[in-house]
N, C-alpha and C positions, 0 to 999 in steps of 0.2 A: 504493499500499500504506500503510495506516495504521500507525503505529507503537505505538499503545495502542488498547485496546478500551473499549467502554462498562463492561465489567466492571472495568475499573482504577478508573474514577470511582465506580462503584457499591460496590466494595470499601471504599473509604474513607468513603463515606456510612455504611455499615453499621458499620464499625469506630468511628465516632464515637459510636455508640449502644451498642457493645458492646465497649468497650476493656477487655478482661480476657483473662487466659490461656486460659480454656476456649474462648471463641469463636474466638480466633487460632489455636489449635491445631486446631480443626475446620476452619478456612479457610486453613491454612498453604500448602497445594498451590495453592489459588487464588491466594494472594498471589504465590507463585513464578512461577506461569504467567502471570498478568495483569499483575504489576507488577515484580517483581524481573528476571525474564529480559528482559522489553521494555526495561526501563530500561537494562540492561547492553548490550543491542543498540543502543539509542539512543546510549549513551555512545561506542560504538566508533565509530558513525558521526560524532559531533561531534568526537571526537579528531582524526580524520583532517581534519577542516574547521577546526578551531581551529589546527592546525599551520601553516595558511596565514598566520595572524597572528602566532603565536608558535612558531617552529620548535624551541624549546627544550622544548615539551611531549613528555613521554615517560612514560605511565602506562598501567596496564593498565585495561581497562573496568570490571572488577569492583571496582577499588580506588577508582573514581569514585563509585559509589552509596553513599549513607549508609545505615547500618543502621536497620532500623525500630524497634529496640529502644531505648528512652529510658533515659537515666541519671538515676535518680530519687534518687540519694543526697543531693544538696544541693537538691532541689526539694520544695516543698509539694504539688505535683501529683504523685501516686503512680501515675497510670495508666500501664501498662507500655509502650505502643506510641505511636509518632508517627502522627498522622493525615494524613501527607503523605509523599511521597517525594522525594528530592533528589539531583541529579547535579552534581558539581563537577569542573571540568576546568581546571587551570592548570599552568604550568610549576614552580610551587612545591609542587604536591601538594595533597591534600584538606584538610590541616590548616594550610596557609599562607593566611592570610586578608589578607595585605598585597599578594600578587601578584595583579594582575588576570587574569581569565579568564572562565569561564562557570559561572554556577550556574542549574540549571534546576529547576524546582519544579512539583509537581503534587499536587492534592487533590482532595476531592469538589466543590469550588465554583470553584476557580481553577487557572490555569496561569501561572507567573511566570518572567521571564528577568531575571537580575541579573548585573551585573559591577562591577569597581571595587576600591577598597581598604575592606575591611569592618573590619579590626582593624589598628591601628598601635601600635607601641610608643612610649614617650613621645619618644625622640629623633627617631622617624620622623614622628610628629605636628608636633613643632616644625619639622622641615625642611619638611613639607607646607605648613604655614601660612606660612612665609616664601617659599616657592615661589609660593604664590597672590598674596600681597602684592606680590611683586617682578615678576610677570608678570599683573597683573590684567587687562590689556587682552586678552591671548591667552585667558585663563581665560573671561572675559565673552563672547568671540567664540565660543567653543566652546559656552558655555551657551546663546547665542541662535542657534545653528544650527537652521534650520527643522526638519530631520529629527530632530534630536536633541530638540528641545522637544516635538515630535509623539509621539515614541516614549516618551521618558523624562520629560520635563517639568522635571526638576531633579536636582540631587545631593541624595541621601538621607543620613541618619545622625544619631545621637545627638549633641547638642551640650553644650559645657561652659557652665554659667551664669557662671563667673568665669574670666577668661583672665590669663596672666602679663602683666605691665606692658607688655612690648614689643610685644604684639599688640592692646591695647585700643583705640588710636586707629584702627587700620587695620579693626578689626571693625565700627566704626561706618559706614564706607563698604561694607564687604563682610561681610555677615552669615556667610557659609560659613567665615569664619576662627573662628567658634565651633564648628565641626564637630569631633568626634572621629572620625567615620567618613565616608567618601567613596565612596558606591556609587550605582548607578543600578538602578532596579527598574521593570519593565514588567509590568503584571498584565492577564490576559485571562480570560474565562471557561473553565471546565474542558472545555468542548465542543472548544477549541482543540487539546487533546491528540489529538483524532481526525483532525487534518488529514493529508492525504497528503504534503503539502510541509512538514511540521513542521521538518525540519532547515533548509530554506531560510528559513522564517519566523524561526526563532530566529537563525540566522548574519546574517540582515538587522538584526536589532536589536543584535547584537554588533559588526558592521562599523559601525554608526552611532555606537555608543559607544566605539569604538576610539581615534579621535583623542584623546577626553578621557582614556582610559587612559594613552595614551603621554604625555600631559601630566602626569598624577599621577606616573607612574613616574619622570620626570626628577627629581622632588623626593628620591626614595629611592635614587639612584645615587650 
């Protein structure tokens, strides 16, 4: 059984060309049937699977799916709708971007799987940098793991151009000390959404990344 249909992909392809209230209202039931409801069903399946890695996860499927409505108050882009759907599952909840979990993304062109620490407060960031510096051999070993390198390639995230003095020397040896974010992202074509084994495919990625997640979390305890 496929979790999503071609119409989910087509919906976002059309939305990119018709990002306005009139078109969306005319296609709202289509969005609910082809995107929202399947995303909630997929979230329910992934919650049960993610609990194997983090038993503290306790969230309702509906609360894992991001709203399609954009917040345009502080954006130059005033288009009202997101041209993708997203599902976020972690023990910290959808608005906790420091606790590693699963982020699942779909749009007209791609499907993405992400995990890691997406946003850290200043004290958390300093602790993360110290942790990487003090445990650089373990960090590098995790990065060089063959399966990890194949699926994710690297740790991603925005970087600081200027660092506090205590980190400058270490950053020469390990450029990841410049990172402000520490997340992993694996992107595939949108046709991947149509796989019958989509939950298995996604969990295979998350399990591969989980040792790195456990390493990162040690810095925040």
